[in-house]
N, C-alpha and C positions, 0 to 999 in steps of 0.2 A: 813472232815474239814470244818468248818464254821469260817466266817469271817465278821465283819461289817464295812462299808466303806460309809460315806456320806447318812447315813439313810437306807442304802440297805444291805441286807444280802446274800452273796454269799455261797453257799452250795456243796460241790462236790458230797454229796449224793443224791440230788437230781434235780441237772443239768445234760444236755445231755452231754457225752463225745464226742467231735468232733474228736480229734488227739492228739497222743501221741508222744512225741519226747525223745531219749536218746542219751545224749553227748557220748556214746560208750565207755566211760572209766570204770574201773572195780569198783566195789561195793567198798567202803572204800578208793578211791582214793581222792585225795583232789580236783581235779578237775572235779570229777562226778557229773553230773545233768542230770534231768529227770523233763521234764515239759509237761503239759496235759492242752488243751484248752478245755473249757466248753463253755455251751450255756444256760443259764437259760431259764424257760418257759415263762418268760418276752421278751425273745430275747437278753438279755444282756451277753456279752462275758466276760471271765475271764479265766486267766491262775494259775494253782496250780502247782507250781515249789518246788524242793527240791534239795539239793545237797550237795557237800563236802565244806570245808573251803575255798577253793580258786575258788569256783564259784561264779555265780552272786547270789547264794542263802546264802551265807557263812554270819555267823553272827559275831560281836564281842565278845569275851569271855575273863572275867578278864582284867589286864591291857594292855596287847599287844598282846593276843593271838585272834585265829579264828577259828570257830569250824562250823559246817556244820549246815544246817537250813532249813526251808521252810517257804513257804508265799504264799498268793493269792494276784494277780495282775489285778484289773480290766482293761478292755480294751475297747476302743471304736471300733466301727464296722470295721472303715479303719484299726485300730491298730491289731484287731483279722485278718482280711484278710491278711494283710504284715506277720504277725505270720506265717500263715499256709503256705505263699510262701517261708518263711525263714527257714522254719522247716521240710523240705520234705514231705509236706502233697501232697497225690496225686491229680491232677487237677480234678477229678470228685467230691472229698470232696469239694474243692473251689468251683466249679460251682455250687453244690448243695445249696449252701448258699450264693453266691455272683454272680453278672452280672459281666462276664468277656467279654472285647472287643477283637475281631480277631486282631491278630497284623499287 
């Protein structure tokens, strides 16, 4: 999938896949959601997400309906680190990309 925003192109075919998260809902469930964090060759992060009508990726359909959808969401470095922490990424994946402090 390709997406243009702010004069930049985000392309899932050429970016490095960093981590994928799945909501655990069955395919076809209105709450089903799948998100993948990517990193471009220039070091820019983005999430490609898709999901059912009641997921964050749902889109309006008709006058009062909703349907499943997909989109690309650009992220700052800090947002990408937070996304990894919130979406069950192994610590080793996060440490490979970001400097973490000892607690």
